C-alpha positions in Angstrom: -0.4 -0.1 -0.4 1.5 3.5 -1.2 0.5 6.5 1.0 0.7 10.0 0.1 1.1 13.3 2.1 1.1 17.2 1.1 4.2 19.0 2.3 2.1 22.8 2.2 4.2 25.3 1.6 4.7 27.9 4.7 4.0 31.8 4.7 4.7 34.0 7.5 2.3 36.9 7.6 4.4 39.1 10.2 7.5 37.7 11.7 8.7 39.7 14.6 12.4 39.1 16.3 12.3 39.8 19.7 15.2 38.9 21.3 17.7 36.0 22.3 15.9 32.6 24.2 18.2 31.1 27.5 19.4 28.6 24.4 20.2 31.2 22.5 17.9 30.5 19.8 15.7 34.1 18.7 12.7 34.5 20.5 10.2 35.6 17.9 6.2 36.2 17.5 4.8 35.3 14.1 1.6 34.3 12.3 1.9 30.8 10.0 0.0 30.5 7.0 0.2 27.3 4.5 -0.5 26.9 1.0 -2.5 24.5 -1.0 0.5 23.9 -3.0 4.0 22.6 -1.9 6.1 19.1 -2.2 4.4 15.7 -2.1 5.6 12.9 -0.1 5.2 9.0 -0.7 5.7 6.2 1.3 5.4 2.4 1.9 6.6 -0.3 3.7 9.8 -1.4 3.3 12.4 -3.3 5.2 14.9 -0.3 5.4 14.8 3.5 4.9 15.2 4.7 1.1 14.5 8.2 -0.2 13.7 8.7 -3.6 13.8 12.2 -5.0 12.2 13.9 -8.0 10.6 17.2 -9.0 12.3 20.7 -10.5 14.4 20.9 -7.5 15.1 17.4 -6.8 18.9 18.4 -7.5 19.5 20.7 -5.0 19.0 18.0 -2.4 21.0 15.5 -0.9 19.2 11.9 -0.3 21.7 10.8 2.2 21.2 10.3 5.7 21.5 14.2 6.3 18.1 14.8 4.6 15.4 15.7 7.2 13.0 13.5 5.6 15.5 10.7 6.8 16.0 11.7 10.2 12.1 12.5 10.8 11.7 9.0 9.8 14.5 7.3 11.8 13.6 9.4 14.8 10.0 9.0 14.6 10.6 4.8 14.3 13.2 5.1 16.7 10.4 6.9 19.6 7.2 4.6 18.5 9.4 1.8 18.4 8.8 0.7 15.3 10.9 -2.4 13.5 10.5 -1.6 10.1 11.7 1.0 7.7 9.8 2.7 4.5 10.3 3.4 1.6 10.1 7.2 0.4 9.3 9.5 -2.4 9.9 13.0 -2.4 8.9 15.6 -5.1 10.6 18.7 -4.7 8.2 21.5 -6.2 9.5 24.2 -3.7 12.9 25.9 -4.0 15.1 25.2 -1.1 16.2 27.6 1.5 13.5 30.2 0.1 11.8 31.0 3.4 8.6 28.9 2.7 9.0 25.8 4.9 10.7 23.8 2.4 12.9 21.3 4.6 10.4 21.4 8.0 7.3 21.1 5.4 9.1 17.8 4.4 10.3 16.6 7.4 6.5 17.0 9.2 4.8 15.7 6.0 6.7 12.3 6.8 5.8 12.7 10.1 2.3 12.5 9.4 2.6 10.1 6.2 4.7 7.4 8.9 2.1 8.0 11.6 -0.4 6.4 9.0 1.4 4.1 7.6 3.2 2.5 10.9 -0.7 3.4 12.3 0.6 4.8 15.1 -0.5 7.3 17.9 0.1 11.1 16.5 2.0 11.9 19.7 4.7 10.2 19.1 4.9 12.3 15.9 4.2 15.9 18.0 7.2 14.9 20.4 9.3 14.6 17.1 8.8 17.4 16.0 10.5 19.9 17.9 13.9 18.0 17.6 13.6 18.5 13.8 13.8 22.4 13.6 11.7 25.3 15.0 9.6 25.7 11.6 8.5 21.7 12.0 5.7 21.8 14.6 3.6 24.6 12.8 3.9 22.7 9.8 2.8 19.7 11.1 0.0 21.5 12.0 -0.3 22.8 8.2 -2.9 25.4 9.6 -3.0 29.2 10.4 -1.5 29.8 14.1 0.7 32.2 16.2 4.5 30.9 16.7 5.9 32.0 19.6 9.7 31.2 21.4 11.0 30.1 18.8 8.6 30.1 16.9 7.5 26.3 17.8 5.3 27.5 20.6 2.1 27.3 18.8 -1.7 28.7 19.1 -4.3 28.0 16.5 -6.1 31.2 15.3 -8.6 32.3 13.0 -7.5 34.2 10.1 -10.2 34.1 7.9 -8.4 33.7 4.8 -9.2 30.2 3.6 -9.1 30.3 0.0 -7.5 33.7 -0.5 -5.7 33.6 -3.4 -1.7 34.1 -3.4 1.2 34.3 -5.6 5.1 33.3 -4.5 8.0 34.8 -6.4 11.5 33.7 -5.9 14.7 35.0 -7.5 15.7 31.9 -7.7 19.2 32.1 -5.2 19.3 30.3 -2.1 19.0 32.0 1.0 20.4 30.5 4.5 18.7 31.5 7.3 21.5 31.3 9.6 23.2 34.1 7.6 20.2 36.2 7.6 19.7 36.0 11.5 23.3 36.5 11.6 22.9 39.7 9.7 19.8 41.1 12.0 20.8 44.0 13.9 19.5 42.9 17.6 16.6 46.0 17.8 13.6 44.8 19.0 11.0 46.8 17.4 8.0 45.6 19.3 5.4 42.9 19.8 3.1 41.2 16.9 -0.3 42.4 17.4 -2.7 42.3 14.5 -0.8 40.9 11.5 -1.5 42.8 8.9 -0.1 45.9 10.9 3.3 43.4 11.7 6.1 43.4 10.0 9.0 41.2 8.8 12.4 42.0 10.6 14.4 39.6 8.7 13.7 41.5 5.6 16.3 43.9 6.1 19.2 41.7 6.2 17.9 39.1 3.8 17.7 42.6 1.5 21.4 43.4 2.2 22.2 39.7 1.1 19.9 39.3 -1.6 19.1 42.8 -3.5 16.8 40.5 -5.9 14.1 40.8 -2.9 13.8 44.3 -3.0 12.6 44.0 -6.6 10.1 41.6 -6.2 8.3 43.1 -3.2 8.1 46.6 -5.4 7.0 44.6 -8.3 4.4 42.6 -6.1 3.2 46.0 -4.9 2.3 47.3 -8.3 0.1 44.3 -9.5 -3.5 45.0 -9.8 -5.5 43.5 -6.7 -2.6 42.7 -4.5 -3.8 43.6 -1.2 -1.1 42.7 1.3 2.9 41.9 0.5 5.4 40.7 2.7 9.0 38.4 2.2 8.2 35.1 4.0 10.5 34.0 6.8 14.1 34.4 5.9 13.6 34.9 2.2 14.1 35.2 -0.2 10.4 34.0 -1.2 7.9 37.1 -1.8 4.5 36.7 -1.9 0.9 38.8 -2.2 -2.4 37.9 -1.5 -5.1 38.9 -3.4 -8.6 39.8 -3.8 -9.2 37.0 -6.5 -8.1 34.6 -8.8 -8.0 36.4 -11.9 -5.6 39.2 -10.3 -3.4 36.6 -9.4 -3.5 34.8 -12.5 -2.6 37.8 -14.2 0.0 38.8 -12.1 1.9 35.4 -12.3 1.2 35.3 -16.1 3.4 38.7 -16.2 6.2 37.3 -13.8 9.2 38.0 -14.9 10.2 34.7 -16.5 14.1 34.3 -14.7 11.7 34.4 -11.4 10.3 31.2 -9.6 6.7 31.5 -9.3 3.4 29.3 -7.2 0.1 30.5 -8.0 -1.6 29.1 -5.3 -4.4 29.8 -2.3 -4.5 29.6 1.5 -5.6 26.7 3.4 
């Protein structure tokens, strides 16, 4: 039996960096939202763990033991005391190191998928997720949520954005999250209130590292029907929410050909 699970693209509607936590991770306040589209993971039972990569960005990933999907699968098997492995196939549709979940979404999809395949308690996946990265617990939910702590302390929120058309663009330049945080100036610019009035505190350092981010934000702000524009996560992906799909599709059709684009809707 072969099962399939989506790994939806993650968006940060707002991302406030408030300082440092005792464990030296950055203290964050953020609002997560998720697209309908993203990567896709398939799995079937097997004696060993194997990972096959496919899709337009497969060549940008390694399929070795440091792949986050394999790490998630092996750790879940260890915690849940599962004696078998799994044969996994990841279709990589999202660019890597792009601020939209990527590896975290794929790892979360592995936890959900293998929970079903092995018929184990979902609590095992919830216990493993924080070990794999700060975004993995949110990606495990793949629902609108407010994140605090390092982004891994979650509270579900009702944003009223389900089915909202969204356009994501990326200059096809990988951007290291660690390098962006290293460029943050350390200034606490205040707490997160209503998400539309929030900000992304990582935008300024990201723009210094990838100048195309400013170009993308300006372009998205100039698109008819775009009513909310922001960079997601640590970049370099930027996005715009639209009032209707026709406006979103018109923007997607006019997107510069050297940018990656994804026309989707929010979950």
